[in-house]
C-alpha positions in Angstrom: -18.5 -13.2 -9.5 -17.1 -9.6 -9.9 -13.4 -9.5 -10.8 -11.0 -7.0 -9.3 -7.3 -6.3 -9.2 -5.9 -5.4 -5.8 -2.6 -3.6 -5.5 -1.0 -5.5 -2.6 2.2 -4.3 -0.9 2.0 -6.6 2.1 1.4 -3.7 4.6 -1.5 -3.3 7.0 -3.6 -1.1 4.7 -3.3 -3.0 1.4 -3.8 -6.3 3.2 -7.0 -5.0 4.8 -8.3 -3.8 1.5 -7.7 -7.2 0.0 -9.8 -8.9 2.7 -12.4 -6.1 2.4 -12.8 -6.7 -1.3 -13.1 -10.5 -0.8 -15.7 -9.9 1.9 -17.7 -7.7 -0.6 -17.8 -10.7 -3.0 -15.0 -9.8 -5.4 -12.8 -12.4 -7.1 -9.4 -10.8 -6.5 -6.2 -11.0 -8.5 -3.3 -9.3 -6.7 -0.5 -7.3 -8.2 2.8 -7.0 -6.4 5.7 -4.8 -7.3 9.4 -5.2 -7.1 10.5 -1.7 -7.9 14.0 -1.6 -6.4 12.8 -0.9 -2.9 15.6 -1.3 -0.3 14.2 -4.6 1.1 11.9 -7.3 0.1 10.3 -8.1 3.5 7.0 -6.4 2.6 6.9 -8.2 -0.8 7.3 -11.5 0.8 4.6 -10.7 3.2 2.3 -9.7 0.3 2.9 -13.1 -1.4 2.1 -14.9 1.8 -1.1 -12.9 2.4 -2.3 -13.4 -1.1 -1.8 -17.1 -0.8 -3.6 -17.3 2.6 -6.5 -15.4 1.1 -6.7 -17.9 -1.8 -5.9 -15.3 -4.4 -3.7 -15.5 -7.4 -0.9 -12.9 -7.6 1.7 -11.6 -10.0 5.0 -9.9 -9.1 5.9 -7.2 -11.5 9.6 -6.2 -11.6 10.2 -2.6 -12.8 13.2 -0.3 -12.6 13.1 3.3 -11.5 16.7 4.3 -11.9 15.9 8.0 -11.4 14.2 7.5 -8.0 16.6 9.0 -5.4 14.5 8.7 -2.2 15.4 6.8 0.9 13.1 3.9 0.0 15.1 3.1 -3.2 18.6 4.4 -2.4 20.3 2.4 0.2 23.1 5.0 0.6 20.5 7.2 2.2 19.3 6.7 5.8 15.7 6.2 6.6 14.5 9.2 8.6 13.3 8.3 12.1 11.1 9.8 14.8 8.9 11.9 12.6 11.7 13.6 10.8 10.5 12.7 7.3 9.9 16.3 6.1 13.5 16.6 5.0 13.1 15.8 1.3 15.9 14.9 -1.0 13.7 16.1 -3.9 14.2 19.7 -3.1 10.7 20.3 -1.7 10.4 20.5 2.0 6.7 19.4 1.8 7.7 15.9 0.5 9.3 13.3 2.7 12.5 11.5 1.6 10.5 8.3 1.5 8.3 9.6 -1.3 8.9 7.7 -4.6 7.9 10.0 -7.5 5.0 8.7 -9.5 4.9 5.3 -7.8 1.2 5.0 -7.4 0.5 6.4 -10.8 2.8 3.7 -12.3 1.3 1.0 -10.1 -2.2 1.9 -11.1 -1.3 2.1 -14.8 -0.1 -1.5 -14.6 -3.3 -2.4 -12.7 -5.4 -0.9 -15.5 -3.6 -3.0 -18.1 -4.0 -6.2 -15.9 -7.6 -5.5 -15.3 -8.4 -5.0 -19.0 -6.6 -8.2 -19.8 -8.7 -10.3 -17.3 -12.0 -8.5 -17.6 -11.9 -6.9 -14.2 -13.9 -3.7 -13.7 -12.4 -2.6 -10.3 -9.0 -1.7 -8.9 -8.6 -1.7 -5.2 -5.7 0.3 -3.5 -5.1 0.8 0.2 -4.5 4.5 0.1 -5.1 6.5 3.3 -5.3 10.3 3.6 -5.6 10.4 7.4 -2.6 8.8 9.1 0.0 9.0 6.3 3.4 10.7 5.5 2.1 13.4 3.3 2.4 11.7 -0.1 0.6 13.6 -2.8 -0.7 10.4 -4.4 -2.6 9.4 -1.3 -5.1 12.2 -1.4 -8.8 12.0 -2.5 -8.3 14.6 -5.2 -5.7 12.4 -6.9 -7.9 9.3 -6.9 -10.9 11.3 -8.1 -9.0 12.6 -11.0 -7.6 9.2 -11.9 -11.0 7.6 -11.7 -12.4 10.2 -14.1 -9.6 9.5 -16.5 -10.4 5.7 -16.5 -14.0 6.5 -17.4 -12.7 7.6 -20.8 -11.4 4.0 -21.5 -13.6 1.3 -23.1 -13.6 -0.8 -20.0 -14.7 2.0 -17.7 -12.7 0.5 -14.9 -13.1 2.2 -11.5 -10.7 2.7 -8.6 -11.9 2.0 -5.1 -10.1 3.3 -2.0 -12.2 2.1 0.9 -9.6 3.1 3.5 -9.0 6.6 2.2 -10.7 8.5 5.0 -10.3 6.0 7.7 -8.1 6.5 10.7 -5.3 4.1 11.4 -7.1 2.7 14.5 -10.2 2.3 12.4 -8.2 0.3 9.8 -6.8 -1.9 12.6 -10.3 -2.7 13.9 -11.5 -3.4 10.4 -8.5 -5.7 9.8 -9.3 -7.6 12.9 -13.0 -7.9 12.0 -12.1 -9.2 8.6 -9.5 -11.7 10.1 -6.6 -10.3 8.1 -3.5 -12.4 9.0 -1.8 -9.3 10.5 1.3 -11.2 11.8 2.4 -11.6 8.2 2.1 -7.9 7.3 5.1 -5.7 7.2 5.0 -1.9 7.5 8.5 -0.9 8.5 10.6 1.0 6.0 13.7 -0.9 7.2 14.3 -4.5 6.4 15.5 -5.8 9.6 14.5 -9.0 11.4 12.0 -7.1 13.4 10.3 -3.7 12.7 12.5 -0.8 13.8 9.6 0.9 15.7 10.8 4.4 15.0 10.3 5.1 11.3 7.3 7.0 10.2 5.4 3.9 9.0 6.1 2.0 12.3 4.9 5.0 14.3 1.6 5.3 12.4 1.0 1.6 12.7 1.8 1.6 16.5 -0.5 4.6 17.0 -3.3 2.6 15.2 -2.9 -0.5 17.4 -2.6 1.6 20.6 -5.7 3.6 19.9 -7.6 0.5 19.0 -6.3 -1.1 22.2 -5.3 -4.2 20.2 -1.8 -5.9 20.5 0.0 -6.0 17.1 0.5 -9.6 16.2 3.5 -8.7 14.0 5.4 -7.4 17.1 4.8 -10.5 19.2 
């Protein structure tokens, strides 16, 4: 069976990618990251989802002391109601929830993990349609990274099956693959229930509404 490493955050997209890879016949090992994010709800969801999928998982704890965005700095407020484009990084085009270099770091760890277990594929749930404007969620970024990986002995490839899929398309795919959606967590906040007004919650709600499917996580 083909081996793969799946970057699993516990959100809708990464969970759908995990089940997509399994459906395609991959033996998946999941990589989860504790990078100092403001809450651990998504991380707990990821561990639950990996277990339900019958996949092994590893939690990698890393420190990003220079990251000053609202996802890593609890002193900052999460922006609500589509007001993300007020960046603390000095660039109006970047949302305050952007974590500099996060996907680059995650993929680099995934490459090391893949090489060590003999996996030839890395899956990531990046999406360039309904997203918050992060530069590391664009096709150009993944195309360049994939070309870089071809210079390594293992010739590992990055697969982004959701990259050009709308959020409602992702919801429909998740339901088709029987992803345990009630255990996924997308909210930037870490409350008992999703806030419903942060950018991530709004994109998720839009997807379920357009798909005409009730979100199991909100029941």
